[in-house]
N, C-alpha and C positions, 0 to 999 in steps of 0.2 A: 275511391275504395270506401266502403262503409266502415263505421267504427268497429263492427263485429269482425270484418275482414282484417282490419289492422291488428286486432287483438290476437286472432288466430295466427297471423303471419309472425307476430312477435314471439308467440309460444314456440313456433317451429324453429325460429332462429336461435332462441335460447337453448332449445333441445340439441341443435346441431353443435353449438359452441360447447355445451356441457359434455357431449360425447367426446368432442375433441380434447377437451381438458382431461377427461378421464382416461382416454386412450394414450395420450402422450405425457401424462403427469410425471413419469419418471425422467423424461427428457427436460420438461419445463422446470421442475423443481426436484432434482435428484435428492435422494435421502442424505441427510446430513451425517457427517462423521461424528458419532457420539463419543468417540474415544477422546480423552484429554490429551493435549499436547504434552509430550515428554520433555522435561527441562533437566538438563544436566548441570547441577549446581557447580560442579568443578569447572566446566567450560565457561559458565557465566562469570565465575570468580576470576578465571584467567583473563577474560575480556576486560573486566573492570580493572584488574591489576595492570594490564597492558596500557589502558587509557590513562591510568593514574601515573604510571611510570613515564609515559610520553609527556604528560603535563609537567612532571618534575624535571625531566630532561630539558624541556624548553625553558622552564622558569629559571633554571640554573644559568642559561645563556643570556638572561636579561640583565639590565643595569643593576637591579636589586640583588642579583646573584643568590647567595645562600641566606640572605638577610630575611628574618621573619617579618611578614607583613600582615596587616589587618586593617579593617575599616576603622575610621575614627569618627568621633562626633563632630557635627558642624560647629564652628566657633568663629567668633569675631576676631578681627585683627587686634592684637594687644596694643595698648597705647604706647606712645614714645615716652621713654624715661631717660633721665640723665643728660639733658641738653647742656652743652658747654661750648666754650670757644674751641677753635680747631687747634690741633697740635702743630708745632713749628719745628719738626725734626729736621736737623741739618746734617750734612755730610761734606766734609772738607769745605765748610763755609757756604755750601749751596743748599737751598731748600730741597727737601725730599717730598714729592707729591705722593700721598698715600692713595692708591687707586685699586680697590678690590674689584675682582672680576669673578664670573662663574665659569663653569666648564661648558664652553660654547665656542664654535668655530669663528663666530664674529669677532672674538678678541684676538684672533691670530695676528692682525696688523699691529696692535700695540705690543704684543709679546715680541714680535719680530723687530719692530722699531726700537724696543727697549733692550734688545739683545738678551732676553730672558726675563725672569721675574724680579731679580734683585737690582738695586740701584748700582750702575756701573758706568765707567768712562767710555765703553763701547756703544752706549745708547745714543740714538739719534737725538734724543731730548737733551742729553748733556753736550754732545759734540756740536750741535747746531744752536742750541738755545740756552745752555748754561744752567740747567737744573736737573735733578735726579727724579726718577720715578720708581716707586716700590709697588709692584703688583703682588697681590695676595689672593688666594682662592677662597672665596666666601660664597658657597652655593646657597645658603639659607638667606632668602631675601629679607626676612624680618631682622636677622642678625646684621645684614649689610645696612639696612635702614638705621638700626640703633648705633652702629659704629659711626655712621654719617652724622647722626644727631649729637652724639657725644663728642664729636670732634676728632676721634681717632682715625677717621678717614676723611679726605677732602672731597671724595667723589662717590656717587651712588650709581652702581650699574643697574640696569633693568630694562624690561620692555616698557614701552610708553604707557600701556594699560596698567602695568604694575605701579609706575610712578604716579599715575592718576589716582590709584587706590591709596597710596601713601601720602599724597600731597596735603589733604586736609589736616592731618596731624602735624606734618612738618612745617606748614606755613604759620602755625601758632606762634613760632619764635622767628623773628626776622632773620636771624643768623642762619637758620637751617632751611629757608625757602630753597627748594631745588631749582637750580638754573640750568635748563637743558640747552646744550650748545650744539650737539652733533648727533646725527644718526649714524650708527656703525653698520647696520644691515637691516634687511628684511628677512624674516624667517622664510625660507624657500624650500620646503620639503622637510624641515626639521620637526614640525609639529603636525599632528593629524588625529583622525578619529578612525578607530578600527572596530568593525562590527562582525557579528556572526549571524547565521540563520538567513532570514529573508530581507535583512536590512541592506539596501544597496544605494540609498541616497539619504540626504538629510531629511527629506519629507517622510521617509519610512520610519522615522523616530516617533511618529504619532502613535498613540495607543492602538493596540491591535485587539479586537474583540473586547474592548473595554478595559484591557490590562495595559498599564503604563510600561514602556520600555525601561529597562534597568541599566543605568550607565554609571561607571565608576571613574572618578577623576580627583585631582587635587583641588580643593576649594580655594577661591580667591587667588587664582593663579592664572598665568597665560592660557592654560588648558581650559579653565573656567570661562575666560573671556572668549576664547575661540568658539566653543560650542554654543555659548549664549548668543554670540553674534550671528552664527549660522542659523540657529533656530529662529531668531527674529527675522532674518532674511527670507526664510522659508514660510513665515507666517505661522509659526508654531508657538503656542504659549509654553514657556519653560516649565510651568506647573504640570504640564502633561507628561513630563519625563520624570522618572523615579531616580533622582540623583543619589548616589552613595559616595562618601568621601574617603579618600586615601590620604596618607600623610604627604605624599609627593607623587609626581608622575611615574617614576619607576615602580613605586608600590602599586599604583593603579594597574599597570601592565601585568604585574605578577598576579594580582588578585583576579584579574580577568582570565588569565590562563588557568589558574587553579580552581576557579568557581565558574562552571558553565551556565549558571543561572543568570550571569550578566550578559546583556545583549551587546554592549559596546564599552569601550574605554577611550579616554582621551589621553594622549601621551606624546612622547617625542622620540626622535631617532636616537639610537638604532632600534629601540624596542618596537616601534610601530611596524618596522620592516621585518624584524625577527619573528614576531608573532604571525604576521600574514604569510611568511615563508614556511613556518614550521607547524602551525596549528591548522588542521583541516577545517573547512567551512568558515574561514574568516577572510575578511577583505578590508582593504583601505577604502573607506567611504569618501574621504577627502583629506588632502594634506595641504600644507602651505606652499607646495609646488604649484598648485592652481590658485589658491587663495593667498597669493604672494605679496599682497599689500594690506595685510590684516595685522600682523604682529611685527612691530618695529622695535629693534633694539637700539637703545640710546644710552648716553651717560649724562649725569647732572653733577654740577659742582655746587658746593655750599654758597649761599648768597654772600656771606661775609668774606669767603675766600675769593669769590669773583670780584668783589669790590676792591679787595686789597691787591690782587694779582691778575689784572685783566690780560697782561702780556703773556703770563704763563698759561692761562686758559686758552688764549688764541694759539699759542705755540704747541700746546697739547693737541689741539685740533689739527694743526699742520703736520705734526709728527705722525698722527694716526693716518692721515691721508697718504703720507709717504710710505707708511707701513703697508697700506693696501697695495701700492705699486710694487713694493718689495715682495709681498706674498705672490702676486701674479707673475712676477719675473722668475721666481724660484720657489715653486710650490713644494718641491721635495724638501728643501731646507726648512721652510715654514712648518711642514708636517713634523719634522724632527724636533723643532723647537717647541711646538705645542704638545708633542708627545712627552717631552721631558717635563713640561710645566704641569700637564694634567695626569701624568702617569698612565697614559693610554697607548696601546700599540701604534706604531707609526702608520701601518696600513689603515687602521681605523681612522687615524687623523687625516690621512690623505682623502679618504672617503668623505669625512666631515667637511673639509675645505673644498673639495672638488678639484679635478685635474686642471681646470681653467682658472683656479684661484677665486672661486666664488662669484663667477659671472652667471653661467647657466647651469652649472653643476654644484654639487655639495648641498649641505643643509641650510646654508644662509647665502644670500646675495649681498656681498659687500658693497656699500653705497659710497660712491666717490663724491667729489665736490658738486658736480652738476646734479646728481641725484639728490644730494642734501638740499640744494637750492630748491629743487622741485618739491621736496617734502616740507621744508621749513618756510619757504618764502612765496610759493605759488598759490594764490587764493583760488585759482580755477582748477587745481588738481583735485579730483574727486576722492583721493586717498591721502590728503595732506595731513600735516600735524594736527590741525584743529579738528578734522573729521575723526581721526583715530582717538584723539584725546576726549572729545565730546561724547563719542560713542561709548568709550570705556567708562567715563564718568556717569553717563546715564544708566548704563547697565548696573554698575555697582550701587548707585543710588536706589534703583528699583529693587535690588536685592536687600536693601537695608544695611549695607556694609558701611556706606558713608552717608552723612546727612546733607552736607552742603558741598557740592563740587567746587573745585578751584578753577577759575577761568584760565584758559590756555595762555592768554597774554601775560599772566602773572609769572609763568615759569619758562616761557620760550625766549631765548636770547638770540633773536634773529640778526642783531647787529654784527655779531662775530663773523658770520659767514658773508654777510653783504659787504663787509670791508675787504674781503679777499677776492672779489670778483675779477679784478684785473690780473692777479697772479695765476688764477686758474681758468682763464678765459678759453684755453685750448682743450679743456677737459670735456668729454662728451658723455651723454647718458648711455650706459651699457645695459640698462634694465629692460629694454623693450624687446619682447619676443617677436618672432617672425610669424605672421599670419598669411597663409597662402590665399591669393586671389581666387575666388570661386571654390574654395575648399568645401567639400561636402562632409557632413558629420555623420558618421555611422550611427544609426539609431536615432538621429535627431528628430525624425518624424514618426518614430515608433514608440514614443513615450517610455523610453528606457535608456539607460546609459548616462543620464545627466547626474550632476552632483546635487543640484537642488532646483526646485521650481518656485518662482515667486509670482503670485497672482496679484494683479493690480486692476482697479476699475478706473477706466478713463471714459468719461461721457462725451460722445461726439454728437454733434447736431444730426438730426435725421438725414440719412443718405449722404452725409458729408465726411470727408477724411481729414479735414484741417483741425489741428489742435487749437481750441479756442478757450483761453483762460477765463473769458467773460462768461462763457457757457458753463464751464466746469472750473471753479476756483481752485480745485485741488491739483490741477495739472502741473503747476510749477513744483509742488512738493513731490508729486509722483515721479516727475522727471529727475528730481534730485535723488530719490531712492534708487531709481534704475541706474543713474550715473555712478552712485556710490557702489552699488553692487558690481557693476562692470569694472570699476576701479579696484575694488577689493580683489576680484578674480582677474588680476592682470595677465595671468598665464592661462587664460581659458577663453573659449569661444562663447559668445552670447547669442542665443536664439530668441527672437522676439516673435511670438505667435499671436495673431489676431483671431478673435472669436466673436461670433454674433449669436443672437437668439434665434429660435425657430418659429417665431410668431407669424412669419410670412411664408413658411414652408408650404409648397404646393401652389403658391401664387406667383412668387418671384423665382426666376431661374436660379438654380444652385450655383452655376458658374459665376453669375453676376454677384451673388452674395459672397462667394469665396474671394473674388477680386476686391470687393469692398473691404473685407476683413484684412486682406493683404495690404491694401493701400493704407489702411489705418495703422497697422503695425509698422509699415514703412515710414509713416509720418513720425512715429515715435523714434525710430532709428535716426532719421534725419535731424530731429530736434536734439538728440543726445550728441550726435557728431558735431552739430553747430555749437554746442555749449562746451564740450570737452575735447581734449586732444587725443582721441582714440584713432587707432588704425581702422579705416573703414572695413577692412577684411576680417576684423574681429567679429563682425555681426552678420547674422543670417536672418532673413525674414520669411515667415510662413503664414499663409492665410488658410485657416481651417473652415471658415464659413460657420455653418450651424452644425457641423459634424462632430464637434468635440464638447458637448454639454457637460457641466459639472454633474457628478454622479447623483447628487441630491437635488438637482434642479433640471428635471427633464420634462416638466409640464409647460408647454408653450402657451397655455391659456393663463398661466400664473404670472402677473406682472413682476413680482419679486424674483422669480426664477429667471425671467428674461433679463432683468437688470443685472443679475450676477453673471449671466452667460455672455453679456456684452463686455468682455474683459480682454485684457492683454496679459499673456503669461510670458515671463522672462525665464528662460532655462539656461543653466550654466553647464557647459560640456568641457571636459579636459582636452588639452591639445592632442593627446594620443587617440582621441576618438576620430581624428580626420582620416 
């Protein structure tokens, strides 16, 4: 066709299209409604008032109750003052051990073993070991620390991360070095993160459209340690989150309910469950039911008291182990006793302890002798004392809260437990969940439903599947990261996904590449199982081949994009996903 013919044909086509647009314009683009939408101010006010009333109703059911709450400024931990020798209170010629505790189900064993809070002759500690114990409720951790430093209490309660935070101040005086003897529990559902809107995993806490997610929590607390640990696991810089501070965890929950501008809060039971049950469009992103080896509750004794009374310290430990057995044999009585101690309804206390006495139910898993040995003495345990202590110390140092972390060896009294091995030789580990062989995870291959995703880069030799530390010197450290993650999430499945770059797409068959990525991921799984004592059924392997590139790395001609796509992703799925 000549150029003139093409021109004429184009004109004819445009004319036909133009007539069609003119003929059907009212169908293609109907006239807009120029009338303004009518708004009934009364109805709008009713809706807003109803939402406000609902928030008020939910807030009144939280731990903070009718207490006024507000945000607080970030602050440093106040220094220790008033260090002194410890008190030597006596009753009927016997020493009274001053043992503060907080409101937490993990202390049920010592309350039951002591027959209540007050020193009395019905206590296991008196009847078997000849000393009294005085339990007192001190929920404020800084106050508990100062009572410990001043000598008014012999014992400091706390999560291990909390004591790591306090230790640099306490070790300045040799008398007040905290000597940690025993783990009483793992938080197992008692702590968690609640979010609203589109946040469904830890990875969703990244900024959205350039705006940081707004999260309220108590600063320098187990809540702070929990979210910092999970952000690091997910590869998120904490500076990408807009943290706001509440005075304590109950206040954080109430602020979240009252102020919908917050995307999430970090708190503890029962608030985390009350909010998700009562407030629409909220959900539990993660709890320590899955991350059940992250927050460890322990107690420490003053160094001078430990030096003067090693037998009392050992027998305190024995008495608490006996209390655990007593709780599990009669949960109902234990609930009644902690109800009286904490002034909390018995039914709530039953829920806190769990019907099985803190084995698989309740807010805390009570740790028996064997589990204490695993935590305190097993160097190959990926969630042992040193791992938790060092992680907490590193986090608080990075936040500028502490300057020089205290070495774990300075505070851990491993000898107390090791000397008891013969008398507790029949005690078995009750902490291991059941993973079904061949269990399939709902959504495991659909990129949804996971708690978090951790991406790591492992360099394999071309076309090989063997982990070679000489080829990639970072492999041992990466294996340690994955092992620690799997240990932290003891009650969760771990999916290891292999991915490759698309540089050979169209040249090499896709099924061969997919198999290569699977085999590489499987070599990671085998290496983890060879190093740590995990149930093999805890792990699932997926080979994605080149079908799952990173969103920002889709150019197969870019060497940097290819390097980032040759990655392994570790995804954590809760047990209920099976």
